[in-house]
C-alpha positions as CSV (number, residue, x, y, z in Angstrom):
1,M,0.0,0.0,0.0
2,Q,1.3,3.4,-0.9
3,R,1.8,5.9,2.0
4,N,-1.0,8.2,0.9
5,S,-3.6,5.5,0.0
6,L,-6.8,5.4,1.9
7,S,-9.8,3.1,1.4
8,S,-13.3,4.5,1.5
9,A,-15.1,4.1,4.8
10,T,-16.9,0.8,5.5
11,I,-19.8,1.0,7.9
12,V,-19.5,-1.9,10.3
13,S,-22.1,-1.0,12.9
14,Q,-24.4,1.7,14.3
15,I,-24.9,2.9,17.8
16,N,-27.7,5.3,18.5
17,N,-27.8,6.3,14.8
18,I,-24.0,6.9,14.9
19,D,-22.2,5.2,12.1
20,I,-19.2,3.1,13.2
21,V,-16.7,3.0,10.3
22,L,-13.4,1.5,9.3
23,Y,-10.8,2.9,6.9
24,K,-7.7,1.1,5.8
25,G,-4.7,3.4,5.1
26,D,-3.0,6.6,6.4
27,I,-5.0,8.5,9.0
28,T,-3.4,11.8,7.9
29,F,-5.5,11.6,4.7
30,V,-8.8,11.1,6.4
31,E,-11.3,13.9,5.6
32,E,-13.2,14.1,8.8
33,I,-14.0,16.8,11.3
34,A,-11.5,15.3,13.8
35,I,-8.9,12.6,14.0
36,A,-7.3,11.2,17.1
37,N,-3.6,11.0,17.6
38,A,-1.9,8.2,19.5
39,A,0.4,10.7,21.2
40,N,3.2,10.5,23.7
41,S,2.7,12.4,27.0
42,S,4.7,15.4,25.9
43,L,2.4,15.9,22.8
44,L,5.5,17.1,21.0
45,G,5.6,14.4,18.4
46,G,7.2,11.0,18.1
47,G,7.2,8.0,15.9
48,G,4.4,6.0,14.1
49,V,1.0,7.7,13.9
50,D,2.1,10.5,16.1
51,G,5.1,11.4,13.9
52,A,3.1,11.1,10.7
53,I,0.4,13.5,12.1
54,H,2.9,16.0,13.3
55,Y,4.8,15.9,10.0
56,R,1.8,16.4,7.8
57,A,0.0,18.9,10.1
58,G,3.0,21.2,10.2
59,K,4.2,24.1,12.4
60,Q,0.7,25.2,13.7
61,L,0.1,21.8,15.4
62,K,3.6,21.7,16.9
63,Q,3.0,25.2,18.3
64,E,-0.4,24.4,19.8
65,C,1.1,21.2,21.4
66,W,4.0,23.2,22.8
67,E,1.5,25.6,24.4
68,I,-0.3,22.7,26.0
69,F,3.0,21.3,27.2
70,K,4.1,24.6,28.7
71,K,0.7,25.1,30.5
72,E,-0.2,21.6,31.5
73,K,3.0,19.5,31.1
74,G,1.5,17.6,28.2
75,C,-1.1,14.9,28.6
76,K,-1.4,11.9,31.0
77,P,-2.1,8.4,29.8
78,G,-5.9,7.9,29.3
79,H,-6.5,11.7,29.0
80,A,-7.2,13.7,25.8
81,K,-6.4,17.2,24.5
82,I,-7.5,19.0,21.4
83,T,-5.7,21.2,18.8
84,S,-6.4,22.4,15.3
85,G,-5.5,20.1,12.5
86,G,-3.0,22.4,11.0
87,N,-2.3,21.3,7.4
88,L,-4.3,18.1,7.7
89,P,-7.7,17.5,6.0
90,A,-9.2,17.1,9.5
91,Q,-10.1,20.4,11.3
92,Y,-9.1,19.0,14.7
93,V,-6.7,16.6,16.3
94,I,-7.6,15.0,19.6
95,H,-4.4,13.8,21.2
96,T,-4.6,10.9,23.6
97,V,-1.9,9.0,25.4
98,G,-2.3,5.2,25.4
99,P,-0.8,2.7,27.8
100,V,2.5,0.9,27.3
101,W,1.7,-2.9,27.4
102,H,3.0,-4.7,30.5
103,N,1.1,-8.0,30.0
104,G,-2.0,-6.5,31.4
105,V,-0.8,-6.1,35.0
106,R,-0.8,-2.2,35.1
107,N,-4.5,-1.5,34.3
108,E,-3.7,-1.2,30.6
109,D,-7.3,-2.0,29.6
110,I,-8.7,0.8,31.8
111,V,-6.2,3.3,30.5
112,L,-6.9,2.4,26.9
113,G,-10.6,2.5,27.4
114,N,-10.2,6.0,29.0
115,C,-8.3,7.1,25.9
116,Y,-11.4,6.4,23.8
117,K,-13.9,7.7,26.3
118,N,-12.1,10.9,27.0
119,S,-11.5,11.6,23.3
120,I,-15.2,11.2,22.7
121,I,-15.9,13.6,25.7
122,V,-13.6,16.2,24.1
123,A,-15.3,15.7,20.8
124,E,-18.7,16.2,22.3
125,K,-17.6,19.3,24.3
126,N,-16.4,20.8,21.0
127,K,-19.6,19.8,19.1
128,I,-17.7,17.6,16.7
129,S,-19.8,15.4,14.4
130,G,-17.1,13.0,13.2
131,L,-14.0,11.4,14.9
132,I,-11.6,8.8,13.5
133,F,-9.1,7.0,15.7
134,P,-5.9,5.1,14.9
135,S,-5.3,1.8,16.8
136,I,-4.1,3.3,20.0
137,S,-1.1,1.7,21.8
138,T,-0.7,-1.2,19.3
139,G,2.5,0.0,17.7
140,I,5.6,0.7,19.7
141,F,3.6,0.6,23.0
142,G,3.1,-3.1,22.3
143,Y,-0.6,-3.6,23.1
144,P,-1.9,-6.8,21.5
145,V,-4.1,-5.7,18.5
146,E,-7.0,-8.1,19.0
147,K,-7.3,-7.2,22.6
148,A,-7.0,-3.4,21.8
149,A,-9.8,-3.8,19.3
150,E,-12.1,-5.4,21.9
151,V,-11.3,-2.8,24.5
152,S,-11.9,0.0,22.1
153,K,-15.3,-1.4,21.0
154,I,-16.5,-1.7,24.6
155,A,-15.2,1.9,25.5
156,V,-16.6,3.5,22.4
157,S,-20.0,1.7,22.6
158,S,-20.3,2.9,26.2
159,A,-19.2,6.5,25.5
160,L,-21.6,6.9,22.6
161,E,-24.7,6.0,24.6
162,N,-25.2,9.7,25.5
163,S,-23.8,11.4,22.4
164,K,-25.5,14.5,21.2
165,F,-23.2,15.7,18.4
166,L,-21.2,12.7,17.0
167,K,-22.7,11.2,13.9
168,R,-19.7,9.1,12.7
169,V,-16.9,7.4,14.7
170,G,-14.4,4.9,13.6
171,W,-10.8,3.8,13.0
172,C,-8.3,4.3,10.2
173,L,-6.0,1.2,10.3
174,F,-2.7,1.1,8.5
175,D,-2.3,-2.6,7.8
176,R,-4.5,-5.5,6.9
177,V,-3.9,-7.4,10.2
178,T,-5.0,-4.5,12.3
179,Y,-8.0,-3.8,10.0
180,M,-9.1,-7.4,10.3
181,A,-8.9,-7.4,14.1
182,Y,-11.1,-4.3,14.3
183,E,-13.5,-5.7,11.7
184,K,-13.8,-8.9,13.7
185,A,-14.4,-7.0,17.0
186,W,-17.3,-5.1,15.5
187,S,-18.8,-8.1,13.7
188,T,-19.3,-10.0,17.0
189,K,-21.9,-9.2,19.6
């Protein structure tokens, strides 16, 4: 797959009239109101999805993240902060810090679930109608992909029960294995 390729969205479920969608490709090309960033706690950029978002978004995003870092010392795991999208097609980026995987002994499921829930809370507070996530913590942080897909489904389903503004929530997944794990999670009851 080429770096800038992106599949069209596939609706895999609905919750309270909110479409749950999956894309396969590069999240920096998603044309949605907001995308989520699997950030590190400084919010100042890193590798993987975080690095790609910072690179494509440009200086404005870096400056906004720097201001959050100066005021609030970044973002704690499980929490979420919002910035503009800079040069991205998305208007906003909701940065959330996922857990590093330690074989499930450090409340990783709770922290990961909070990433999704708090990102949705931030989206709702900002009256955002569409939010697309990456697979949080499954890259360098080592969280098992199938487990992460299940945790995210449970967290998002719960968080959307009282949604007033969101009409579309989903994931943009870079590779086939990750896409299939999320597709499987949403195809089971």
